[in-house]
N, CA, C and O atoms as a DFTB+ gen file, in Angstrom:
748 C
 N C O
     1  1     -17.329      43.541     165.723
     2  2     -17.019      44.032     167.547
     3  2     -16.532      45.811     167.920
     4  3     -16.581      46.814     167.208
     5  1     -16.153      45.641     169.100
     6  2     -15.796      47.015     169.460
     7  2     -14.225      46.782     169.564
     8  3     -14.257      45.739     170.217
     9  1     -13.097      46.997     169.399
    10  2     -11.794      46.588     169.570
    11  2     -10.623      48.172     169.747
    12  3     -10.892      49.296     169.323
    13  1      -9.829      47.910     170.210
    14  2      -8.437      48.838     170.846
    15  2      -7.592      48.961     170.086
    16  3      -6.743      48.116     170.368
    17  1      -7.182      49.736     168.943
    18  2      -5.275      49.752     168.703
    19  2      -5.263      50.525     169.117
    20  3      -5.766      51.429     169.785
    21  1      -3.896      49.700     168.181
    22  2      -2.586      50.540     168.230
    23  2      -2.949      52.241     168.276
    24  3      -2.774      53.016     169.217
    25  1      -3.593      52.559     166.723
    26  2      -4.215      53.608     166.382
    27  2      -5.072      54.328     167.900
    28  3      -4.781      55.348     168.524
    29  1      -5.623      53.835     168.015
    30  2      -6.141      54.620     169.438
    31  2      -5.874      55.108     170.477
    32  3      -6.485      55.728     171.348
    33  1      -4.565      54.658     170.255
    34  2      -3.727      55.391     171.471
    35  2      -2.285      56.373     171.527
    36  3      -1.135      56.087     171.195
    37  1      -2.723      57.335     171.954
    38  2      -1.784      58.351     171.754
    39  2      -0.290      58.362     172.243
    40  3      -0.361      57.743     173.304
    41  1       1.077      58.735     172.052
    42  2       2.238      58.101     172.540
    43  2       2.177      59.971     174.309
    44  3       2.041      61.191     174.400
    45  1       2.395      58.755     175.134
    46  2       2.629      58.790     176.967
    47  2       3.048      60.489     176.513
    48  3       2.169      61.241     176.934
    49  1       4.047      61.161     175.846
    50  2       4.437      62.263     175.956
    51  2       3.315      63.402     175.970
    52  3       3.262      64.389     176.704
    53  1       2.083      62.844     174.565
    54  2       1.369      63.501     174.091
    55  2      -0.211      63.308     174.763
    56  3      -1.192      64.049     174.835
    57  1       0.088      61.906     175.213
    58  2      -1.024      61.901     176.741
    59  2      -1.057      63.058     177.633
    60  3      -1.914      63.885     177.946
    61  1       0.461      62.785     178.012
    62  2       0.664      64.217     179.266
    63  2       0.306      65.265     178.671
    64  3      -0.539      65.298     179.565
    65  1       0.077      66.250     177.993
    66  2      -0.158      67.162     178.238
    67  2      -2.344      67.418     178.366
    68  3      -2.982      68.397     178.752
    69  1      -2.750      66.275     177.930
    70  2      -3.921      66.682     178.128
    71  2      -4.417      65.417     178.909
    72  3      -5.495      64.828     178.820
    73  1      -3.659      65.242     179.458
    74  2      -3.940      63.789     180.735
    75  2      -5.229      64.154     181.714
    76  3      -6.227      63.444     181.827
    77  1      -4.938      65.736     182.572
    78  2      -5.714      66.476     183.612
    79  2      -7.488      66.623     183.279
    80  3      -8.493      66.652     183.990
    81  1      -7.128      66.715     181.321
    82  2      -8.963      66.755     181.148
    83  2      -8.981      66.137     180.794
    84  3      -9.889      66.310     179.980
    85  1      -8.315      64.472     180.555
    86  2      -8.590      63.561     179.846
    87  2      -9.488      62.988     181.358
    88  3     -10.620      62.505     181.340
    89  1      -8.786      63.164     182.370
    90  2      -9.511      62.151     183.199
    91  2     -10.393      62.983     183.976
    92  3     -11.054      62.403     184.838
    93  1     -10.545      64.299     183.836
    94  2     -11.952      64.436     184.063
    95  2     -13.159      64.481     183.120
    96  3     -14.293      64.539     183.595
    97  1     -12.957      64.457     181.840
    98  2     -13.174      63.791     181.074
    99  2     -14.782      62.645     181.382
   100  3     -16.011      62.599     181.445
   101  1     -12.915      61.572     181.521
   102  2     -14.151      59.978     182.075
   103  2     -14.534      60.235     183.617
   104  3     -15.627      59.781     183.956
   105  1     -14.067      60.646     184.217
   106  2     -14.559      60.671     185.605
   107  2     -16.068      60.861     184.503
   108  3     -16.481      59.941     183.795
   109  1     -16.487      61.763     184.552
   110  2     -18.030      62.040     183.594
   111  2     -18.856      61.046     183.656
   112  3     -19.830      60.800     184.367
   113  1     -18.213      60.394     182.626
   114  2     -18.785      59.085     182.214
   115  2     -18.793      57.321     183.390
   116  3     -19.641      56.453     183.593
   117  1     -17.816      57.478     183.717
   118  2     -17.489      56.776     185.088
   119  2     -18.920      56.981     185.675
   120  3     -19.540      55.957     185.963
   121  1     -19.396      57.952     185.843
   122  2     -20.442      58.165     186.275
   123  2     -21.460      57.883     186.713
   124  3     -21.991      57.479     187.747
   125  1     -21.807      58.376     185.006
   126  2     -23.523      57.751     185.163
   127  2     -23.215      56.223     184.322
   128  3     -23.962      55.875     183.408
   129  1     -21.676      55.124     184.883
   130  2     -21.834      53.601     184.554
   131  2     -22.013      53.374     185.598
   132  3     -22.861      52.488     185.704
   133  1     -21.327      54.017     187.302
   134  2     -21.507      53.611     187.901
   135  2     -22.327      53.366     188.884
   136  3     -23.095      54.261     189.239
   137  1     -22.340      51.487     189.842
   138  2     -23.754      50.993     190.946
   139  2     -23.540      51.476     191.641
   140  3     -22.365      51.247     191.351
   141  1     -23.438      52.268     192.770
   142  2     -22.974      52.053     194.388
   143  2     -23.967      50.790     194.335
   144  3     -24.948      50.614     193.613
   145  1     -23.277      49.776     195.552
   146  2     -23.651      48.915     196.020
   147  2     -23.595      48.876     197.892
   148  3     -22.679      48.313     198.492
   149  1     -24.676      49.539     198.546
   150  2     -23.977      49.620     199.528
   151  2     -23.103      50.252     200.070
   152  3     -23.095      51.350     199.513
   153  1     -22.233      50.216     200.951
   154  2     -21.223      50.885     202.133
   155  2     -19.592      50.725     201.445
   156  3     -18.649      51.513     201.507
   157  1     -19.769      48.518     200.360
   158  2     -18.592      48.656     200.308
   159  2     -18.401      47.811     198.595
   160  3     -17.647      47.023     198.025
   161  1     -19.234      48.351     198.422
   162  2     -18.964      47.579     196.916
   163  2     -19.267      48.848     196.008
   164  3     -19.744      49.925     196.366
   165  1     -18.889      48.464     194.811
   166  2     -19.382      49.692     193.501
   167  2     -18.705      48.925     191.734
   168  3     -17.672      48.669     191.116
   169  1     -19.756      48.882     191.678
   170  2     -19.931      48.137     189.757
   171  2     -19.445      49.159     188.764
   172  3     -20.094      50.148     189.104
   173  1     -18.954      49.398     188.095
   174  2     -18.383      49.678     186.873
   175  2     -18.676      48.767     185.854
   176  3     -18.426      47.562     185.842
   177  1     -19.325      49.567     184.849
   178  2     -19.789      49.643     183.750
   179  2     -18.718      49.510     182.471
   180  3     -18.689      50.519     181.766
   181  1     -18.093      48.739     182.185
   182  2     -16.652      48.819     180.799
   183  2     -17.543      49.333     180.160
   184  3     -18.699      49.335     180.583
   185  1     -17.137      49.974     178.805
   186  2     -17.220      50.495     177.615
   187  2     -15.883      51.423     177.560
   188  3     -15.243      52.193     178.276
   189  1     -15.860      50.460     175.328
   190  2     -14.744      51.532     175.334
   191  2     -13.986      52.488     175.504
   192  3     -12.803      52.565     175.172
   193  1     -14.864      53.538     176.218
   194  2     -14.090      55.509     176.589
   195  2     -13.263      54.638     178.367
   196  3     -12.135      54.868     178.804
   197  1     -13.834      54.128     178.698
   198  2     -13.401      52.980     179.649
   199  2     -11.985      52.717     179.388
   200  3     -10.857      53.189     179.526
   201  1     -12.461      51.985     179.059
   202  2     -10.793      50.845     178.613
   203  2     -10.169      51.330     177.517
   204  3      -9.240      50.593     177.184
   205  1     -10.263      51.969     177.049
   206  2      -9.392      53.107     176.278
   207  2      -8.699      53.921     177.057
   208  3      -7.628      54.253     176.548
   209  1      -9.061      54.673     178.830
   210  2      -7.998      55.430     179.787
   211  2      -7.579      54.418     180.309
   212  3      -6.389      54.271     180.587
   213  1      -8.592      53.438     180.560
   214  2      -7.746      52.859     181.674
   215  2      -5.567      52.138     180.700
   216  3      -4.433      52.544     180.953
   217  1      -6.023      51.126     179.772
   218  2      -4.754      50.983     178.694
   219  2      -4.068      52.751     178.049
   220  3      -3.012      52.723     177.418
   221  1      -4.736      54.067     178.277
   222  2      -4.234      54.757     177.918
   223  2      -3.108      55.669     179.432
   224  3      -2.159      56.444     179.310
   225  1      -3.649      55.222     180.469
   226  2      -3.364      55.743     181.807
   227  2      -2.183      54.527     181.969
   228  3      -1.266      54.837     182.729
   229  1      -2.086      52.969     181.246
   230  2      -0.532      52.174     182.096
   231  2      -0.165      52.747     181.604
   232  3       0.633      53.437     182.238
   233  1      -0.310      53.189     179.745
   234  2       1.178      53.592     178.873
   235  2       1.684      54.567     179.490
   236  3       2.846      54.344     179.827
   237  1       1.154      55.905     179.877
   238  2       1.529      56.833     180.470
   239  2       2.562      56.739     181.510
   240  3       3.768      56.987     181.472
   241  1       1.805      56.328     182.433
   242  2       2.956      55.671     184.224
   243  2       3.724      54.791     183.812
   244  3       4.889      54.918     184.188
   245  1       3.394      53.563     182.888
   246  2       4.819      53.196     182.578
   247  2       5.942      53.920     181.391
   248  3       6.972      53.361     181.015
   249  1       5.719      54.559     181.171
   250  2       5.712      55.396     179.828
   251  2       6.386      54.154     178.919
   252  3       7.569      53.820     178.845
   253  1       5.355      53.665     178.342
   254  2       5.834      53.108     177.094
   255  2       6.080      53.350     175.804
   256  3       5.304      54.173     175.317
   257  1       6.837      52.947     175.125
   258  2       7.076      53.735     173.560
   259  2       7.275      52.465     172.674
   260  3       7.135      52.567     171.456
   261  1       7.598      51.272     173.250
   262  2       7.838      50.192     172.190
   263  2       6.212      49.976     172.228
   264  3       5.339      49.982     173.097
   265  1       6.316      49.703     170.214
   266  2       4.955      48.975     170.005
   267  2       4.558      48.039     170.555
   268  3       3.522      47.886     171.203
   269  1       5.723      47.057     170.224
   270  2       4.938      45.361     171.161
   271  2       4.913      45.365     172.361
   272  3       4.705      44.277     172.898
   273  1       5.116      46.602     173.254
   274  2       4.477      46.612     174.488
   275  2       2.996      47.215     175.076
   276  3       2.189      46.776     175.896
   277  1       3.067      48.733     174.042
   278  2       1.873      48.969     173.869
   279  2       0.666      47.421     173.749
   280  3      -0.083      46.863     174.551
   281  1       1.083      47.178     172.104
   282  2       0.140      46.219     172.099
   283  2      -0.335      45.980     172.531
   284  3      -1.527      46.195     172.308
   285  1       0.328      44.868     174.255
   286  2       0.536      43.675     174.992
   287  2      -0.561      44.546     176.205
   288  3      -1.620      44.277     176.771
   289  1       0.175      45.427     176.191
   290  2      -1.521      46.385     177.017
   291  2      -2.944      46.734     176.857
   292  3      -3.932      46.804     177.587
   293  1      -2.618      46.955     175.424
   294  2      -3.857      46.910     174.076
   295  2      -4.772      45.562     174.720
   296  3      -5.858      45.500     175.296
   297  1      -3.250      44.032     174.109
   298  2      -4.446      42.631     174.616
   299  2      -5.074      42.478     175.823
   300  3      -6.069      41.792     176.058
   301  1      -4.455      43.137     176.553
   302  2      -4.661      42.984     178.323
   303  2      -6.152      43.411     178.451
   304  3      -7.148      42.694     178.362
   305  1      -6.092      44.381     178.618
   306  2      -6.971      45.327     178.827
   307  2      -8.361      45.268     177.635
   308  3      -9.388      45.920     177.824
   309  1      -8.246      44.778     176.971
   310  2      -9.049      44.521     175.589
   311  2     -10.053      43.454     176.010
   312  3     -11.039      43.630     175.295
   313  1     -10.243      42.538     176.749
   314  2     -10.612      41.439     177.756
   315  2     -12.171      42.380     178.133
   316  3     -13.313      42.002     177.871
   317  1     -11.701      43.870     178.916
   318  2     -12.925      44.693     179.151
   319  2     -13.780      44.989     178.879
   320  3     -14.725      45.548     179.434
   321  1     -13.415      44.389     177.241
   322  2     -14.740      45.333     176.008
   323  2     -15.829      44.626     176.348
   324  3     -15.656      43.440     176.632
   325  1     -17.125      45.167     176.393
   326  2     -17.804      44.321     175.666
   327  2     -18.205      44.199     174.678
   328  3     -18.128      45.147     173.896
   329  1     -18.879      42.835     174.236
   330  2     -19.363      42.792     173.603
   331  2     -19.509      40.972     172.883
   332  3     -19.151      40.120     173.697
   333  1     -19.922      40.495     171.687
   334  2     -20.272      38.842     172.104
   335  2     -21.550      38.644     173.109
   336  3     -21.758      37.623     173.763
   337  1     -22.094      39.429     173.105
   338  2     -23.355      38.874     173.803
   339  2     -23.025      39.343     175.304
   340  3     -23.937      39.468     176.122
   341  1     -21.931      39.551     175.572
   342  2     -21.460      40.158     177.082
   343  2     -21.067      41.443     177.860
   344  3     -20.239      42.294     177.535
   345  1     -21.466      41.413     178.417
   346  2     -21.972      43.084     179.707
   347  2     -20.645      42.775     180.465
   348  3     -20.528      41.701     181.055
   349  1     -19.618      43.724     180.457
   350  2     -18.391      43.664     181.506
   351  2     -17.900      44.592     182.392
   352  3     -17.314      45.613     182.031
   353  1     -18.202      44.156     184.032
   354  2     -17.863      45.502     184.240
   355  2     -16.854      44.976     185.541
   356  3     -16.698      43.768     185.716
   357  1     -16.300      45.812     186.284
   358  2     -14.800      45.799     187.072
   359  2     -15.994      46.680     188.618
   360  3     -16.510      47.792     188.730
   361  1     -15.966      45.571     189.410
   362  2     -16.444      45.199     190.726
   363  2     -15.435      45.878     192.096
   364  3     -14.688      45.039     192.599
   365  1     -15.377      47.134     192.639
   366  2     -14.356      47.637     193.866
   367  2     -15.372      46.798     194.756
   368  3     -16.567      46.534     194.626
   369  1     -14.185      46.411     195.943
   370  2     -14.387      46.046     197.218
   371  2     -13.587      47.412     197.806
   372  3     -12.554      47.888     197.335
   373  1     -14.503      48.009     199.196
   374  2     -13.979      49.107     199.730
   375  2     -13.649      48.805     201.059
   376  3     -14.441      48.379     201.900
   377  1     -12.186      49.091     201.263
   378  2     -12.242      48.955     203.065
   379  2     -11.148      49.939     203.100
   380  3     -10.480      50.302     202.132
   381  1     -11.037      50.333     204.331
   382  2     -10.785      52.173     204.918
   383  2      -9.877      51.968     205.492
   384  3      -9.387      52.961     206.031
   385  1      -9.276      50.853     205.669
   386  2      -8.059      50.749     206.350
   387  2      -7.578      49.590     206.440
   388  3      -8.221      48.616     206.050
   389  1      -5.839      49.440     207.198
   390  2      -5.202      47.891     207.441
   391  2      -6.653      46.382     208.030
   392  3      -6.870      45.197     207.779
   393  1      -7.158      47.316     208.748
   394  2      -7.975      46.651     210.326
   395  2      -9.059      46.074     209.196
   396  3      -9.198      44.877     208.948
   397  1      -9.505      46.726     208.813
   398  2     -10.772      47.011     207.569
   399  2     -11.028      46.290     206.708
   400  3     -12.137      45.875     206.372
   401  1      -9.301      45.920     205.961
   402  2      -9.147      45.196     204.767
   403  2      -9.101      43.901     205.031
   404  3      -9.401      43.019     204.227
   405  1      -8.560      43.664     206.661
   406  2      -8.702      42.187     206.389
   407  2     -10.130      42.131     207.468
   408  3     -10.197      40.961     207.844
   409  1     -10.848      42.638     207.862
   410  2     -11.889      42.320     208.405
   411  2     -13.221      42.102     206.786
   412  3     -14.180      41.330     206.792
   413  1     -12.800      43.085     205.558
   414  2     -13.416      42.164     204.486
   415  2     -12.689      41.272     203.723
   416  3     -13.204      40.972     202.646
   417  1     -11.416      40.670     204.052
   418  2     -11.186      39.774     204.120
   419  2     -12.171      38.105     204.558
   420  3     -12.457      36.959     204.211
   421  1     -12.307      39.102     205.496
   422  2     -12.804      37.986     206.557
   423  2     -14.316      37.331     206.332
   424  3     -14.615      36.145     206.467
   425  1     -15.387      38.687     205.866
   426  2     -16.346      38.596     206.032
   427  2     -17.210      38.704     204.908
   428  3     -18.441      38.682     204.906
   429  1     -16.109      38.870     203.572
   430  2     -16.891      39.310     201.728
   431  2     -15.230      38.144     201.522
   432  3     -14.236      38.795     201.201
   433  1     -15.110      37.326     201.615
   434  2     -14.576      35.997     201.270
   435  2     -15.269      35.412     199.930
   436  3     -15.928      34.402     200.178
   437  1     -15.283      35.850     198.390
   438  2     -15.893      34.896     197.547
   439  2     -17.251      36.295     196.893
   440  3     -18.032      36.251     195.943
   441  1     -16.919      37.648     198.196
   442  2     -18.064      38.388     197.651
   443  2     -17.716      38.728     195.951
   444  3     -17.769      39.944     195.766
   445  1     -17.525      38.292     195.237
   446  2     -17.003      38.181     193.442
   447  2     -18.123      37.034     193.040
   448  3     -18.923      37.327     192.152
   449  1     -18.168      36.308     193.392
   450  2     -19.050      35.102     192.582
   451  2     -20.032      35.002     193.363
   452  3     -20.319      33.834     193.624
   453  1     -20.802      35.947     193.945
   454  2     -21.946      36.722     194.268
   455  2     -22.972      38.476     193.726
   456  3     -23.889      39.222     194.068
   457  1     -22.351      38.345     193.118
   458  2     -22.775      39.258     191.661
   459  2     -23.574      38.483     190.465
   460  3     -23.261      37.522     189.761
   461  1     -24.961      39.464     190.546
   462  2     -26.224      38.852     189.956
   463  2     -26.633      39.675     189.008
   464  3     -26.894      40.762     189.523
   465  1     -26.858      39.676     187.594
   466  2     -27.592      41.315     187.055
   467  2     -28.124      40.333     186.708
   468  3     -27.749      39.305     186.146
   469  1     -29.751      40.986     187.361
   470  2     -31.225      40.370     186.714
   471  2     -31.256      41.243     185.190
   472  3     -30.396      42.121     185.114
   473  1     -31.894      41.128     184.338
   474  2     -31.968      40.736     183.274
   475  2     -33.315      40.921     183.114
   476  3     -33.712      39.915     183.702
   477  1     -34.315      41.490     182.736
   478  2     -36.029      40.984     182.995
   479  2     -35.956      39.975     183.402
   480  3     -34.962      40.224     184.084
   481  1     -36.222      38.561     183.686
   482  2     -36.306      37.476     184.828
   483  2     -35.686      37.133     185.370
   484  3     -35.692      36.858     186.570
   485  1     -34.702      37.030     184.326
   486  2     -33.151      35.982     184.253
   487  2     -31.979      36.817     184.655
   488  3     -31.257      37.672     184.142
   489  1     -32.146      36.001     186.155
   490  2     -30.689      36.745     187.094
   491  2     -30.103      35.123     186.132
   492  3     -30.524      34.016     185.798
   493  1     -28.269      36.426     185.999
   494  2     -27.009      35.928     185.618
   495  2     -25.883      36.684     186.779
   496  3     -25.865      37.695     187.481
   497  1     -24.944      35.450     186.469
   498  2     -24.520      35.035     187.674
   499  2     -22.938      36.155     186.411
   500  3     -23.006      36.193     185.183
   501  1     -21.894      36.788     187.174
   502  2     -21.560      37.905     186.759
   503  2     -19.906      36.798     186.806
   504  3     -19.278      37.369     187.697
   505  1     -19.305      36.006     186.479
   506  2     -18.352      35.462     186.073
   507  2     -17.045      36.518     186.304
   508  3     -16.632      37.495     185.679
   509  1     -16.484      35.595     187.894
   510  2     -14.542      36.382     187.899
   511  2     -13.898      36.377     186.890
   512  3     -14.410      35.712     185.989
   513  1     -12.643      37.020     186.580
   514  2     -11.954      36.828     186.071
   515  2     -10.600      35.764     186.892
   516  3      -9.905      36.098     187.852
   517  1     -10.569      34.674     186.257
   518  2      -9.617      33.778     187.241
   519  2      -8.473      33.996     186.983
   520  3      -8.080      34.119     185.823
   521  1      -7.517      34.110     188.284
   522  2      -5.943      34.079     189.258
   523  2      -6.178      36.388     190.331
   524  3      -5.583      37.399     190.706
   525  1      -6.673      36.127     190.281
   526  2      -7.202      37.444     191.070
   527  2      -6.832      36.710     192.762
   528  3      -5.795      37.242     193.159
   529  1      -7.296      35.828     193.668
   530  2      -7.685      35.183     194.690
   531  2      -5.831      34.781     194.818
   532  3      -5.229      34.027     194.053
   533  1      -5.189      35.589     196.092
   534  2      -4.372      35.748     196.475
   535  2      -4.627      34.440     198.239
   536  3      -3.706      34.362     199.052
   537  1      -5.781      33.740     198.413
   538  2      -5.188      32.250     199.122
   539  2      -6.495      33.109     200.250
   540  3      -7.541      33.454     199.699
   541  1      -6.391      33.278     201.164
   542  2      -6.877      34.383     202.502
   543  2      -7.097      35.429     201.547
   544  3      -7.928      34.998     200.748
   545  1      -6.846      36.287     201.323
   546  2      -6.918      37.477     200.656
   547  2      -7.859      36.560     199.339
   548  3      -8.336      35.461     199.060
   549  1      -7.590      38.620     198.612
   550  2      -8.112      38.653     196.930
   551  2      -7.818      40.387     196.586
   552  3      -7.155      41.140     197.300
   553  1      -8.264      40.618     195.758
   554  2      -8.004      41.170     195.055
   555  2      -9.271      42.009     195.130
   556  3     -10.330      41.415     194.927
   557  1      -9.317      43.934     195.523
   558  2     -10.591      44.625     195.955
   559  2     -11.211      44.730     194.302
   560  3     -12.379      44.533     193.965
   561  1     -10.208      45.048     193.532
   562  2     -10.822      44.862     192.292
   563  2     -10.991      43.583     191.783
   564  3     -10.139      42.695     191.775
   565  1     -12.566      43.504     191.195
   566  2     -12.500      42.523     190.467
   567  2     -12.875      42.498     189.366
   568  3     -13.368      43.611     189.181
   569  1     -13.006      41.649     188.056
   570  2     -13.092      42.321     186.819
   571  2     -14.549      41.342     186.251
   572  3     -14.049      40.379     185.670
   573  1     -15.541      41.260     186.214
   574  2     -17.099      39.828     186.115
   575  2     -16.732      40.396     184.434
   576  3     -16.083      41.321     183.946
   577  1     -17.861      38.834     183.732
   578  2     -18.348      38.852     182.803
   579  2     -20.300      38.669     182.975
   580  3     -21.050      38.141     183.795
   581  1     -20.418      39.224     182.053
   582  2     -22.621      38.850     182.025
   583  2     -22.603      38.271     180.707
   584  3     -22.313      38.927     179.707
   585  1     -22.937      36.944     180.692
   586  2     -23.214      36.698     179.583
   587  2     -24.497      36.522     179.426
   588  3     -24.942      35.476     179.898
   589  1     -25.485      37.479     178.722
   590  2     -26.734      37.615     178.194
   591  2     -27.863      36.923     177.630
   592  3     -29.030      37.311     177.574
   593  1     -27.247      35.604     177.130
   594  2     -26.963      34.469     176.424
   595  2     -28.616      34.929     176.188
   596  3     -29.548      34.367     176.763
   597  1     -28.780      36.130     175.167
   598  2     -29.929      36.447     174.019
   599  2     -30.613      37.399     175.010
   600  3     -31.055      38.401     174.447
   601  1     -30.824      37.354     176.367
   602  2     -31.167      38.845     176.869
   603  2     -31.545      39.677     176.784
   604  3     -31.444      40.108     177.932
   605  1     -32.158      40.665     176.031
   606  2     -32.732      42.108     175.798
   607  2     -33.766      43.082     176.704
   608  3     -34.064      44.170     176.212
   609  1     -34.265      42.748     177.892
   610  2     -34.651      43.798     178.359
   611  2     -34.246      44.669     178.866
   612  3     -33.122      44.356     179.258
   613  1     -34.473      45.665     179.133
   614  2     -34.089      46.903     179.348
   615  2     -34.261      47.172     181.786
   616  3     -33.713      47.809     182.685
   617  1     -35.561      45.987     181.564
   618  2     -35.345      46.170     183.183
   619  2     -33.929      45.198     183.920
   620  3     -33.494      44.046     183.944
   621  1     -33.726      46.115     184.277
   622  2     -31.981      45.158     185.055
   623  2     -31.537      45.902     185.825
   624  3     -31.132      47.061     185.914
   625  1     -31.769      44.478     186.740
   626  2     -30.974      45.193     188.294
   627  2     -29.799      44.118     189.344
   628  3     -29.944      42.919     189.581
   629  1     -28.929      44.819     189.707
   630  2     -27.997      44.378     190.293
   631  2     -28.036      43.871     191.351
   632  3     -28.617      44.621     192.135
   633  1     -27.580      42.577     192.000
   634  2     -27.981      41.725     192.889
   635  2     -26.670      41.817     193.785
   636  3     -25.599      41.877     193.181
   637  1     -26.664      41.834     195.137
   638  2     -25.631      41.034     195.190
   639  2     -26.310      39.901     196.265
   640  3     -27.165      40.327     197.041
   641  1     -25.887      38.271     196.323
   642  2     -26.414      37.453     197.829
   643  2     -25.666      36.535     197.937
   644  3     -25.686      35.340     197.645
   645  1     -24.597      37.611     198.660
   646  2     -23.366      37.090     199.905
   647  2     -24.235      36.656     201.365
   648  3     -25.217      37.131     201.936
   649  1     -23.496      35.723     201.576
   650  2     -24.114      35.489     203.104
   651  2     -23.933      36.579     203.754
   652  3     -24.864      37.229     204.229
   653  1     -22.605      36.926     203.854
   654  2     -23.289      38.727     204.586
   655  2     -23.290      39.573     204.036
   656  3     -22.836      40.501     204.705
   657  1     -23.683      39.975     202.676
   658  2     -23.763      40.801     202.344
   659  2     -24.915      41.089     201.154
   660  3     -24.519      40.787     200.029
   661  1     -26.194      41.592     201.226
   662  2     -27.005      41.479     200.329
   663  2     -27.013      42.870     200.369
   664  3     -26.727      43.647     201.280
   665  1     -27.587      43.147     198.623
   666  2     -27.790      44.664     198.037
   667  2     -28.159      44.493     197.023
   668  3     -27.484      43.955     196.145
   669  1     -29.464      44.955     196.864
   670  2     -30.084      44.801     195.324
   671  2     -30.139      45.981     195.016
   672  3     -30.181      46.732     195.991
   673  1     -30.167      46.731     193.484
   674  2     -29.902      48.059     192.843
   675  2     -30.214      47.666     191.144
   676  3     -29.830      46.782     190.378
   677  1     -31.558      49.411     191.007
   678  2     -32.045      49.443     189.802
   679  2     -30.946      50.127     189.311
   680  3     -30.329      51.105     189.732
   681  1     -30.746      48.984     187.736
   682  2     -30.122      49.898     186.644
   683  2     -30.507      51.062     186.143
   684  3     -31.314      51.024     185.215
   685  1     -30.165      51.994     186.493
   686  2     -31.197      52.899     184.973
   687  2     -31.480      53.011     183.611
   688  3     -30.793      53.337     182.643
   689  1     -32.739      52.640     183.763
   690  2     -33.406      52.436     182.174
   691  2     -31.854      53.236     181.049
   692  3     -31.281      52.467     180.277
   693  1     -31.429      54.588     181.123
   694  2     -30.703      54.889     179.821
   695  2     -29.894      54.440     180.054
   696  3     -29.253      54.344     179.007
   697  1     -29.234      53.908     181.031
   698  2     -27.203      52.851     181.410
   699  2     -27.803      51.496     180.267
   700  3     -27.167      51.175     179.263
   701  1     -28.977      50.910     180.639
   702  2     -28.997      49.509     180.258
   703  2     -29.313      49.306     179.381
   704  3     -29.092      48.168     178.966
   705  1     -30.150      50.416     178.377
   706  2     -29.747      50.835     176.892
   707  2     -28.620      50.793     176.074
   708  3     -28.417      50.240     174.994
   709  1     -27.710      51.704     177.025
   710  2     -26.378      51.264     176.976
   711  2     -25.474      50.309     176.242
   712  3     -24.723      50.154     175.279
   713  1     -26.268      49.523     177.786
   714  2     -25.437      47.862     177.749
   715  2     -25.429      46.960     176.682
   716  3     -24.639      46.361     175.952
   717  1     -27.043      47.155     176.954
   718  2     -27.362      46.118     175.337
   719  2     -26.771      45.973     174.223
   720  3     -26.239      44.938     173.821
   721  1     -26.869      47.511     173.402
   722  2     -25.978      48.517     172.508
   723  2     -24.716      47.666     172.731
   724  3     -24.386      46.847     171.874
   725  1     -24.081      47.818     173.733
   726  2     -22.329      47.410     174.064
   727  2     -22.622      46.290     173.241
   728  3     -22.563      46.187     172.016
   729  1     -23.089      45.109     174.493
   730  2     -22.949      44.247     174.558
   731  2     -23.608      42.971     172.574
   732  3     -23.386      41.875     172.060
   733  1     -24.275      44.010     172.369
   734  2     -24.918      43.188     170.648
   735  2     -24.185      44.353     170.171
   736  3     -24.945      44.832     169.330
   737  1     -23.111      45.104     170.228
   738  2     -22.991      45.378     168.513
   739  2     -23.556      46.387     167.786
   740  3     -23.302      46.924     166.707
   741  1     -24.730      46.570     168.989
   742  2     -25.860      47.412     167.542
   743  2     -25.219      49.401     167.522
   744  3     -24.965      50.361     168.249
   745  1     -25.264      48.910     166.039
   746  2     -25.216      50.736     166.025
   747  2     -26.119      51.887     166.001
   748  3     -25.662      53.030     166.000
C-alpha cells in the first residue's frame, strides 16, 4: 500500500524555498484529476502527490518542527490515500458569497451523501468522512471513499443524485486507469 512517512516531508524552512514551484507543479497534477460537476461541485481524486502536498502545506503553514507533530499531520492526511481497493476523493462544494452559502446549506443539504461512482455497470456510493456535519450547516470540503468491491472497469462516471442537484460526468479513460492502479496498488 502507498504510504507517506516523515522521510517524504521536507522541513518547512526548506519547503518555503521551493513552495511556489511546488504549488505550480501540484496545480498541473490536480487539473487532470479534478472533475467539474456543474457549477456547484467538483471532485478531486487524491493520490500520493496531492496528499503529500497537503501535508507539506500544513507543516509549512503551522511551522511544525517537532517530529511528533509532523507525524500527526501525516497520520491525519494519510487517510486520503487510495489503496485496498478504494478510491479517495475530495468533494468541493462552491458558494460565491455568504448569502449564497446560506442558500447552499438549504438547497444542497447532505449533497455529499448523493455522490456515486459508476464503474462499469455498478454504482458505488461515496462514503463521507464522519464528523464533518455542523447542524444546519456542513463543511464545503468533504472527503469521500469509493470502495470498488473488486470492480476494474475503466468505464467510469460520477453521478450526483441529490433531490436539488443532478449531474453526470464521464471520467476520462486515462484517469480511470490511474485510479484503478492506485486503488489496487498495481505497479
